[in-house]
GUMILO-816093 format. One record per residue: x, y, z of N, C-alpha, C in turn. Coordinates in steps of 0.1 Angstrom, whole numbers, plus 5000, padded with zeros to 4 digits. Example, Ala and Ser with C-alpha at 12.3 -4.5 7.8 and 13.67 -1.06 7.14 Angstrom:
<gumars>
513249435078512349555078513249675078
512849785071513749895071512950005079
</gumars>
This chain:
<gumars>
454027634817454827494817454427404830
454227474840453427374854452227314844
451127374838450127294832450327184825
451627194815451927104807452526944812
453227004825453726884830452526804841
451826894846450626844852449726714842
449626804831448526734821449026584818
450626594818451326494814451326384824
451426404834451326344847449926264849
448626344848447526274848446726204837
447726234824447626134813448325984815
449525994825449925864831448725764834
447925824841446725734849445425744840
444925854835443825884829443525854815
445125844811444925824798444925944788
445325954777445526114769444026184771
444226294770442726404772443226494759
442326564758442426684750441926824759
442526944753442227084760440927124754
440127184762438727254759439027394755
438027454752438227614748438227684761
437927654773437927724785439427664789
440227574787441427584789441527444800
440427414802440027244810440827164799
440927034806441126944802440026824804
439826724791438626634791439526474793
439126414804439626294804439026164804
438726034800437925934803438025914816
436425914821436325884837436525734844
437525754850437625614857436525554864
435625644869434425594880433425564871
432925594862431825554850432325484839
433625514835433925444822433525464810
432825594807431825654796433025624787
432225614774433125604764433625744756
433125814760433625994757434426014769
435126144766435926204779435126294781
434626274793433426334802434026374816
435326334817435726424829436526534829
436126644831436726774830437626804843
439026854841439626894851439927034847
439927124857440427284856441427274864
443027294861443927284866444527424876
443927524874443927644881443227644891
441827574891440927604902441027434911
441927374904441727244906440227144909
439027194904438127114903438227034891
437126904896437126814886435926784888
435226704874433826704875433426604859
432926484866432526394854430626434850
430326464838429326494834428126394835
428826294833427726144830427326114847
428526064852428126024866428026104878
428626224876428626344885429426324898
430526214896431926224903432326364904
433026414915433626534915434226594925
435126664925436026714936436926854935
437126894946437927044943439527014945
439926894947441526884948441926774939
442726764930443026694920443926574926
444226594939445226524948444326404951
443126454958442026364963441526264949
441426314940441126254927442026134923
443526174926444426044923444325964934
444125984944443825884954442625794952
441825874947440425764947440425664935
441225704927441925584913442825484919
443425524933444425464936445925484925
446325594923447425624915448625604921
449725574917450725554920451325654930
451925624942452225734951453425844943
454225774936455425874928454525984923
453425974916452726024908452026144916
451426114923450626194932451626274940
452626244942453726324949454226424940
454426394929454826494917453826594914
452826564914451526634912451426754920
451426674935451526774947452226884945
453426824944454726924945454427024935
453727004922453827094909452627184912
451527144919450527224924450827344934
451727254942452227344955452827484951
453727454936454127584930453227654924
452427584914451327644909450627704913
450027644922448927734932449827834943
451327804947451427864955452128014953
452028054941452428204937451228294939
451528364949450228464954450828594950
450028674943450228794938449528864949
450128994951449929084960448229104953
447529134967446029184960445629324956
445229324944444829484943443729534952
443529634953442429714957440829684952
441329644938440029554931440129404930
439129374928439629194925439229184911
440129114904440129064893439028934888
438328924882437328814880437628774866
438028634864438528594855437228514844
436128594844434528524839434528634826
433528524820432928614807431428554805
430628634801429328564797429728464785
428628374784428828254774428628314759
429628274748429428334736427928314728
427428234734425928194729424928294736
425328374743424428454756423728534745
422428544743421128624739420528704751
420328844749419628904760418128874758
417228874768415928814770414928944770
415729064776414629174769414429224756
415229154749415029174732413929074727
413029104724412128994716412728924702
412228784705412728724696411928624690
411928534678411028434674411828314676
412828284680413428174688412328084698
412027964696411027884706411727914718
413127884717413827874733413528024738
413628124733413128264741411628254746
410728174737409628164743409428054753
410128014755410727904768411327934779
412128014775412728114784411928194794
411028274786410228324788409128284797
408528194795407428094800407828014813
409128014814409827934826409928094839
410328194834410528284842409028354847
408228334839406828374844406128294857
406728154853406128074862406828104874
407528154876408728174885408328304893
407628374884406928514891407828654888
408728594874409728694874409028754858
409328914857408528934845409629004840
409229104831410329254822411029314831
410729344840411329474848412329414857
412229274859413729164867414629124855
413929074845414829054833415729134830
415129244830416129394823416829444836
416529424847417329464860418529374861
418429274857419229134861420129114848
419729214836420429164825420129014819
419128944822419028814820418928784806
419428654804419328604788419328474788
419728394775419428274774420228214761
420728114762421828034756421127924745
421227934733420627804722421427724719
423027714721423827654715425427624726
426327544720427527504729427127474743
427927494752427527394765426327464774
425827574770425027634779423727654771
423427534763422327544752421027504763
419827594760418427554766418827594782
419727714784419727754799419527904800
419027944811418928084814420028144819
420528224814421728314821421128434827
421728424843421628534852422928594856
423228714849424828744856425128844868
425828834870426028914886427428994883
427229134888428329224890428529244900
429729304901430229344915430029484915
430529584927430129674930430629774919
431829764913431829854900431129834886
430429734889429629694878430129604866
431329554871432029444866431729284868
431429224860430829084858431828994868
431128944875431828844887431328704888
430328674882429828544882428728524874
428228454870426928384863426128254866
424628274866423928134867423528084854
423727984855422827934843421927804848
420827834845419727754848418727694835
419027544838418327494825416627524826
416127564818414927604814413427474814
414127364810413227254808413227134821
412327104828412227044840412726904842
412826834827413426674830414926694832
415726804829417126814829417526744840
419226654838419426634850420426694858
420826784848421626904854421227034854
420527084866419627224866420627344866
421527314874422427444872423827404867
424527504861425827484858426827574857
427927574864428427704870429427734858
429927854859430827884853432227824858
433527834847434527754853435427864861
435027914876435727954883435027934899
435628024906435227994921434228064927
433128014934432228104939432528194951
433928174952434228314965434028434957
432828494956432528604957431328664960
431028804958429328824962428528844950
427628744952426528774940425528884941
425428944928424429074930425029204938
426529214940426729304949426629434940
426329474925426329584923424829634929
423829554938422429624939422729594954
423629584962423629584976424129704981
423229764992423929855002424329845011
425529855016426329845030425829875043
425129985037424830075048423130025055
422929955046421029895051421429745055
420529715061420029585065420429485053
421129365055421429265042420729115047
420229095035419728965037420228825030
420428745032421128625030420228515025
420428485011419528365011420328275004
419528144998420428054992420628064978
419428094970419528084956419328214949
419628244935419528374928418028384927
417028304928415828294924415028324937
415628284946415228334959415228494961
416528564956417028664958416128764950
416028744938415128784930413828834935
413228724942411828774949411728814958
413128764969413028904978413529054977
413829084964414029174958415429304964
414929364977415729434986416929374994
417829454991419529434995419829294996
419729204991419829074992421029004986
421628914994422528874986422528714985
422328614973422328504972423628434978
423628324985424828254987425428174978
424728104969425128004957425527914964
424727874975424927754981424427764996
424727695004424127665019425227765028
426327825022427327885033427928025024
428228095035428528245030429728205022
430428255012431728245011432928345019
434128315018435128385024435028525022
434828565010434928715002433528755012
432628685008431228775016431128785031
431728715039432128695051432928835056
434028855048435228955048434229085046
433329085036432729205034431929255046
431029165051430229165061431329235075
432429185075433229225086433729355084
434129375069434829535068433429665069
432429595063431229705059430429695075
429829595077429029565086428629415089
427729395100427229265097426229225096
425429135088424129125081423329125091
422029155088420829135093420429045101
421328895100421228805108421628835124
422528935124423328975138422429105141
422729135152422129285158423029335166
422829465171423629525181425129575176
425229565164427029555160427029685151
426029725143426229825132426929945138
428029995130428430105134429730075140
429929995147431029955154432329895151
433529965151434729905143434729765141
435429695131435129555126436129485139
436929535145437729475156437129445169
435929525170434929515184433629455178
433429425166432129375165431929245172
430629205175430329075182428929055173
428628935173427628865166426728795176
425428875176424228775184423328715175
423028635172422128545163420428565168
419728645161418328635161417728505154
416728485160415728365155415128385142
415128325133414928365114413128315119
412528375109411328375110410728255105
409728185110409328065104409128045090
408827935085408827935071407527965069
407028025060405528095057405428225064
406228285071405828425076406028505071
404928615071404628725061405828805059
406928825068407928925061409128885067
410428915062411828885067412328985072
411729135072411929215081411129355075
411529415084410429535082410629645068
412129625067413029695055412429645041
411829515042411329445030409829465026
408729555036407529565038406829655027
407629725025407029865018406529835003
405729814999405629834983405329664979
405629584987405529454983404229364987
403729274976402629184979402629094987
401429034992401628945002402428814997
402328764986402928684980404828714980
405028854973406328884977406828894993
406128885000406328875017406728775020
406028645013406128525020407528495017
408228445030409528395027409528245018
410628265015410528125004411127975013
410627905005410927735012412527735021
413627785009414927765015415127885025
414427935027414928045039414327975054
414927865054414527785070415527775080
415027745088415627755102416827675103
417027565096418427515094419627575084
419027665074419927735067420327845076
419627915083420128025090420928005102
420627885108421327865119422527835115
423027755102424427715097424927855093
424527925088425028055082425328135098
424528135105425028215115426028165128
425928025125427427945129428627985123
428928025113429928045106429928205107
429128265108429228395109430028445125
429728365132429928395147431328325150
431728215141433428195144434428285138
433428335124434428445119434528575130
433528605137433528745144434128725155
434328595161434928555175436428585178
</gumars>
């Protein structure tokens, strides 16, 4: 009922929409005025994004203010969203994720004569990813629907349940390299492979994580999610912090150590054994700026 009322209110300023398969609604974009309905709005997450001009945001209220919608409509929408988003269920011990792999997903570890299969394998080889990693991360690809021409890399939580997936376009001229699933990034990517009793490495992207290999968590961006920070507090502090392992969460403090310079041979001694010189080399994204920003956020949470 809330969603129906929200749709009707938005249609007063964005004109008629249609509902997509994932439950999102597509509107005409007021920023680029494309002739097709390319502005997608998710009423559960409040995310909105235009696939033509790339306008987007995380709050429907901001969208309405940007297009100078009448104050009465903004007020009614915010009121409904307050009810709609404000129903908080008690958290279970296990987190539930509303995500599933695209229906067009095809596994890459099964040989195929599909030209896209060949392109996907070639792309991964150029990035130093072979059959072992393809099987380990259950990589696949899509040849149709909204994820066509994309390599799919699933992420699973500690219980082996899908909690996210990354969709990377395999062709260099793509305007949208990554297409995120219709869900929040507030999760712990690749948690199934994480040993919380060992030092943990944080990096920016999934391909960096695959190259680093050992006990690594990709941030899916430049900052750790709240869920990740909570895990670090509950379990232990990451390898960016020292002198706190084994202490109760309430007494933990974070001492930031300088990150290795770009091009350093190792990220930590725990990564050295069994790796080639190329694998030991720190990736470009593992920069002083990235580590400093992450460390600052961790400090604010632990203080």
